[in-house]
N, C-alpha and C positions, 0 to 999 in steps of 0.2 A: 445736122445738129440745130440749126435753127427751127426747122422742122418741130424736132422734139421738144423745144422750148416753148414755141407756139401751142403745139397740141401734144402735151404731156401725155403718155399711155393712150394717145389717139384720141383723147377727149376735144371735141371741137368748142372753140369758144361760142357760148350760148348769148352773149350779150352784145348789143350794136352799140355804136356810137351813140345812140340817139338815148340808150338804156342807160350809159355811162354818164350823159352831159345832163340828163334830168333825173335823177334819183328820187323815186316817192311823189313826182309830180303829175304824173299820169293817175287819173282817176281809178283806184281800187287795185293800184300796183303794191301800196303796201299802206299799213294801219294809216288811217287819216285825222283821228280824232283823239290825240292821248290826252288830252285834258278829259275829255270823256271818260277814258278808261280807267285812269287815275282815279277819278271822282267814283266809279261805281267801285272798284276797289277797296276806297278808303270807306264807302258804305258797309262792306262786307266786313270790317275790320272792326266795326262800330262796339262790339262787347269785348272787345281785345285793345281799346285803345289806351286805357290806363297803362297795362303790361308794355304796349309797343312804346309808350312814351318812357317807362321805366329802360327798356332796352337801348333807346336813342340816347339816353342820359348816359348810360353804361358804355355806349359807344364813343361818347365825349370824353369818359372818363379814359376810357383805354386809348384813346389818341393823343391825350395829354400826356399820358404817362411814357407813351412810345417815345414821345419828344424829350419827356424830362429823362429818361434812362441815358442816351448818349451825352446830353447836357452835362451832368451830373459827372459823368466819365471823363470828360474834357477837361471839366474842371479839377477834378482830382489830379488829372495827370499835370496842369501846371500848377497847382498849389501844393501838392505835396511829392510827386514823382519827381519834376524837373526839379525843383529846389531841394530835395531830400529831406522835407520837412513832412514826418509822419503823424505829429500830434493831432488827434481827431481823426486820423484816417479810419480807424475802427470804426467809427460811429456813421462816417459816412458810407463805406460800405454796406453796412448794416442797414443804411437808409435807401443805398441802391437795391439791395435785395430785398427789402420790402415794396420798393417801386415794382420791379418785376415781378414779384408774387402777386401783388394788386392786379398787375396787367393781364397776369395769367388768369387770375380769379374773374376780371371784369369779362374777360374773354369767352369763358367758360359760360358764365349766365347768360350774358345777351346771346350766345350761339345757341343756348339750351332753350330758352323762352322763346327766340325768334323760330326754331322750328316747331313748338306748340301753338304758337300764333300762325304762323304760314299753314299748318295742317287743319287749324281749327278753319281757317279763311278758305283754302281750298275745298274743304268738306261741304262749307255752306255754298260757295259757288257752282260746285258739282250738283250738290241737292236743288238749288234754285235752278239750275240749267235742267235737270231731268224733272223736276215738278213742272216747268214751263214748259217742257215739250208735251205733256198729258193733257195740256189746256189748250194746244194749238190745233185749230181746225184740219180736217182731213185733207185740203186743199195744200196745206203748205207741205205735207208729207208727199203729195202727187208730185211736187216740184223739186225734191231733193232726192240725191242719192242715199241711201241707207247707211251705206259706208262713210259717207263725209259726215253725215250726223256722229257715227261713231267715233271720227276721227277728231271732232269738237269736243266730244265726251272725254276723250283718252288723250291724244296727243297734246292739243291745245292746253289743255287743264294741267295735263303732267308739266309742261314748261312753265306756267304759271307758278307751279308748285316749286320747282326747282329755283327759279327766280327769287321767289319770296323766302326761301329757305337759303340762298347764298347770296345773291346778288344783291338784295337791299341791303343787308349790313356791310358789304364790301364796297357798295358806291357812296354809301353814308360816311362810313369811316375813312373812304378814300378823300373824299372830300374837305372832312375836318382837317385829316393828316397832311393835306397838302398846302391847305391855308396855315395850320401851324408851322408847317415846315418853312415855307416861304418868308413868315413873320419873323421866326428865330433865326432863317438863315441871314436876314437883312440886318437883323440887331446886332449879329457877331460881325460879319463882314459885307459890305455893300459890293465890293468888289468880286470876291470869291460869288457873290449871289449871281452878279450879272455875267459872270462866265458860267454858271449853272444853267441859268436861263436861257443861254445861246441854243440848246438843243429844242426848245419848245417850238421856234417856227419849223424846223425839220420833221418834229414829231408831227404837228399839225397838218403838213402837206402831205406827208405818208398815210397818216389815218384819213384824210380826206380821199386820197387816191383810193384806198382800201375800202372804206365806209359806201363811197359810192357804188361800188359793185357787191356788196354783202348785204346791203339793204333789200334791193329787188331779189338777190340771189335767195335769202330765207325765205321771203315770201313765197316764191315760186316753189323752194324746196316742202313748205306745208301743203301746198294747193296739190303737189305733185303725190305727197302722202295720202291727203283725201281723196284724190281720184283712185288712187291705187287702191286704197281699202274699199271704196265703194265697189269697185269691179270685183275685188275678190270676194267681197260679201253678197254680191250677186250671184257671181258664178258657183260658191259653195252652195247657194240657196236653190239655186237651179239646176244642181249636177244632174238629174235624172234628163231634164231636157237637153242639156249639153249633149250627154251621152246617147238619147234617142234619136237626134237629129246628126251624131258623128261629127259634133263642132269642137271637137278635143283642140285641133290644130288651129282654127279660127280663133279659139279663147287663148290659147298659148301665145299666138301672135299679139293680140291685144294686150296681153298680159306682158309681153316682152317690150312691147312698144311704151307703156305706161312706165314700167320699172326702168328702164333705158333713160327715159325722163327725168325720174326721180336719182337713179345714179347720176347723170350729167350734172343736174342741178346740186346735188348733196355734193360732188367732187370738186366744183368749182366754189361753192359756197364754203366748204372746210378749208379749200386751199388759200382762198383771199383771207379768210380770217386767221389762218395758220401764220400769216405774214405777221400779225401785230404782235404778239411775243418775241418773234425774232427783232424785229426793228426797234422795240422798247429794250431788249437786253442790248443792242447793239448801241445804243444811244445812252444806255446806264452805263456802260463800260467806258463809253468816250467821255461821258460827265465825271466817271472817277478819276480816270486817267489826267483831266485837266485842273481837277481840284487838287489832286496831290502832287503833280507836277508845278504848277503856278504858285500854289500852296506853300510848298516846300522852299521855292526860292524867295519867298516872302519870308517867310520864318528864317532864312538864314542872313538876312539883312539886319536881322534884330533890333528893326525899329520900333518895335510893339503891336505893329497893325496886324500881323497874324502871329499867334503862337503855336506852338505844337499842338497843345490842347484844342485849339481852335481848327487845325486841320484835322484831328481824328474827329471831332464834333461835325465838321463839314463832310470828310470822308463818308459817315453813316448818314448824314443829312441827304447828301447826295442822291445816294440809295434809296433814302426814303421818298425822296423828291420824284424819282422817276419809278418808284414802285408805287403809288396810287395812280400815278398816271398810265401805269402797266395796268394796273387793275381796272381802272377805268376803261381802258381801249379793250381788254380781254371780256368785260362785261356787257359792254357796248351792245355786241352783236346778240347776246342773249337776252339782254332787256327788249332789245328790238323783235327779236322772234316771239319773246314771252308777251309782249304788248301787241303784236299782230294776231297772235292766237287768241289774248284775251278780247282782243277788237271783234273777231269771230264770235265768239261764245257770248258777248253781250249784245252783238247784231241778232242774234238767234233769240235771246231774252226779250229783245225790244221788237219781236214781230207780234203783231196783234194777234190776243187770244180769241178763242171761241167764246164770244161776249152770248149772254143769256140774259135778257132783260125780263124773262118772263118768270113772274115769282107769284103771280094770282092763283095759279092752279098747282102747286107745288106738291099738295099732298092729293093731288087727284087719285082716285082708282080708276081705271079703263076699263071699258066693258070691251071694246074692240071696233065699234063702228067707225068705219074708214070712207071718208069721201074727198075723192078729187073734183076741183071745180076750175075749169080752164086752166089747167097747170102749163106753162110751158119753162123750160129750163135747159142752160147749155152749159156745157163745162166752160173753163177758162180759154182752155187750147181750142175751143172750137173756133173754126173760122167759116163754116158753112152756116150759121145760126144757131138754131136751138137742137140741142139732141131729142128731146119731148115736145111735141107742141100740141097746146091746146086739148089735153088728155082731161077727161072728165068721166067718172064713174063713181059709183056707190057700192060698198060691200058692208053688209050689217055685219053686226056683232056674232061672232060664231061661224062664220061663213068661211068656205073655201074659194079662194079666186086663184085660178092657174093662168099665168101670163106666158103667151107662145107667140113665137117669132122667130126671124133669122136673126143671126148674130148682127149687133148693131142697132137693133129695133127700139131699143129704149128699156127692156125689161128689168135689168139690173138697176138703172138709173131711176126707177120707181121705186124698187127697195130702199135704194140709198138716200131717196127724200123723203120716205117713210120713218127712215132712222135720224133723220136731220143731219145727215152728215154733211150734206149742203142744203142751201135755201133756194126756194123757186124764184125764179125770175119774174114770172107773172102767175096771176091766178092765186089759189090757196087750196091747203090741204086741211080738212077737218077731220080730228077723233073725237067721237062721242059729242059731235058738235061743235068742239072747241079749236078755232084755228090753231095749227099744229104749231105756230110762230109763239103762242101765249102759252103754250105748253114747255117747263123748264127740261131741257136735254136730259136730265138725270132721271127727272120723273117719267119722262116717255121711254128712255133706254133700259130704265131698271124694271120695265113691264114688257120689253120686247126680246125676242130671242132670235138668234141667226143660226141656222144650219147650213153651212156653204157646201159646194161641190167639193173643195180642198179643205178638208177640217185641220184647224191648228191645234197642236199639243205644246204644252209647256214643259219644260225639264224638271218634272216633279212626278210625284206618285200618282197613281191613279186616283186615289181619294183626293188629292187636292186639284188636278185637272178636271174631275165632275163638280168639285166644290165651287171651281170658279164661276160656274152660274149663280150662286147664292154663299157668300163666303161664311155666312152663320149656320148653314145645313149640319145638322148630325150625320154621324157615320151611318145610323140607321136609314136616314132619308137618301141616302148617296146609295146606298146598296139597293134601297127599294126602287129608286129611279134607274138604277143600272138593271134590275129585272125587268123593268117595263119598258126598257131600251134593249132589252134581249142582249145585254153586253154582259151580264152576271156570270153564265156558263162560261165563258172565255177567260175572264177574268180572274177566277179562282183558280184556272190551269195554269196563269203565269206564278214564275218562280216564289214571289212573295204576296201574291192576289193582289189585294187592293194598295199594299202599300210598294210594289213593285215600282222602280223609278223609270219613267220614260224618257227618251231623249228628244230634242227639240223635233226632230223629223219625225219621230213615232217610228223607229225602223224596226223594232221589236215587233211590232204588231202589224197587220194587213190593213189595206186601205179601207176596206169594208168594217174591220174593228174600230178603227180610228171614228168612222163615221157613228157606228153606236154609241162609242165614247161620246161624241158631240151631242147626240141626241140626249143621252143620260143627263149631259149637261144642261139643256134646254128645259128638260124635265124638273129638274131641280129647281130651275129659276122660276117654275110655275108662271109663265108670263101671258097676258092678255093677247098679244100678237104674236104672231110669227112670221119669219121672212126666212123662205126656205130656197136655195138653189139645188133642186133637187138631186139628191146625193147619189141615185141609184145609177145616174148615166155611164160611168166606168166601173161597174162592178158586176162580179159573176151572178149567174141566175139564182143560186141558193141563198148566197149572200144578200142578194137583191130582195128577196122573201122576208127574210129576217129583218131587214131593214125598213122595209115598206110596213111591216106588220108594227115595228117601232116607231115607224111616223104615223101611223093610223092613233095609236094611243095617244101621240104626243098632239096632235092636229084637232082631237076630240075637244068639241065644246070651245076650241080658241077659234079668232079669226086669223086665217093661214093665207099667205100670199106665197105662191108657187112658182116659181119659173120651171115650166116643164118640159120634159126631154122624152117622157115615156105616155105612152096611149092610157096606161095604167090611171096614171095622177089624173088626166084630163077628165077621165069618166067619171072621177070620183067628186069632181070639182063641181059646187055648186052655180059657179060662173065661169067661162073662159073669157079671156080677152084677149084679142090677136092684134098685135104690135108690128106696123111696117114704117120702116123710116120714120121713128119717133110719133107717130101717129096712132093711136087708137080707131082700127077700121072695122071691128067687128066685135060683138059681145053676146052671150047667151050662153045656155048651158050645151052641151054637146051634141044632143039630138037636135035641138034648133038650129044648130050651127050648120050640121051635116043637112037637114033640108033646105036651106038656104042656097047650098051648093056654091058658095063663094070662096073666100081665099083659105078659111080654114078648112073646107072640103077639098081643095086643090092640094093644099098641105099633106093631108092624109093619102091623096092619091099617089104624091110625091114621096111618102115615107118619111117626111121631114118631122114627123112627130110619132 
């Protein structure tokens, strides 16, 4: 029996004595800056502040009317019912009805307007967060799980929404009602008020025991949700890899572990928080019994200190005294959870954005002359120094440069530096003689196009997927680009042609067809610089010929950087750059490199290219 109480349904307690003794005092356990969070939310309500003040005024009115009703009932009993004097009773009943009608109306409008304020505020919060995410550097996303960010956008903001919709009014109303109730009780009978107040120490002891546990548990629950979402998102995105390596059992074990953590934290969080209404109801009933019993004895004495009407008023006020306490207790955990979630959202919004001081060459039209001068760069996670070291080369406008080398040699890093996804640590990159740090990212990237080895499609029509390269492109321009990319023939065979809606993973079309759409997207953009992670490395021979033909059209007259996996690409390159362990060790056209019989020559012999 004792075991069943200590471990209900087999759930092991997850809080240690240290957790209970010091809730929220350890760094990172709970939202640490309430003032900052509330200030940020207040800023979001900026345009709705006048309406919010109106809502607060209505809350004040409804709280006053809540107290006025029972007070009038008690006075009617003492003046008219006990004495059997019915003169003026009808008018007072009419006033009493008006009081309760006014109470209902004020509560309706305050709830109606508060929902509007809450939704507008949450809309701005969600929009600001999404907008801020678009301005963050690639390094931020390198360190975060996508599912965790999704949890911030959905779960945490939804918690804020629910709190603003319901908890805000309840908390404010409870404070006003509690204050007014105590004042009125003291006016009517200090003795009965003192008896009613006896439950407060018991209530605070109970709430302190509960909240010491719920604060940390709700924090852990939100973290568990984010971790589980991240794992699910990654698994679904990489489902083909999971199946290819037969890792279904391992993924299931990881999911079960994370899901079990959420199950356990959720169980204990809801179990402890569920004690609050039960404790408050028990104290409410105890308070009512004390007031009715002792108040009745005092009324029987007939000394006038307590009347029947006073007992009636106090019976209702005793409930109204514990009800706001109950509401505050019930909303405490909700507010804690929402503020903790809001803090996580604002922490992301406080992440430094990808600043771009360059404005001098905002309207520059690039030709595509690219030069690396003694460039060194290392990722934040690197512990062995630089990923690329002292790299220098010069690619003239319109030329094709093929980057070859083993995995981890630094080929992709050069591409990412060219797009300014990262800033160089040493040296400088020049585009048309302009330091790349002086070129606004928008200017550079609008004249640069990527064709990646694993193309990405949006859940949209074929038209919209290709138009992503140039949002103002006409349908005719898109069709022309598709024809040049050898994509037109398969597109028109789709059920709805160019209006066919593709899913995010492009399951309706083959890998090669995805690549052709990606090439069409780049053709529409008409870039000066192309960055290609050669798309033919995992494509069948027939499709490879189509893609290669499309790539030749795409690369014509444009500066192109190609991570080469096929010999055919290397042959067509003006210059081949051989990378090894982050260093550029050879360069030249294919004929020159073969004649040198160096690293590139050995790669050919070993069939690594």
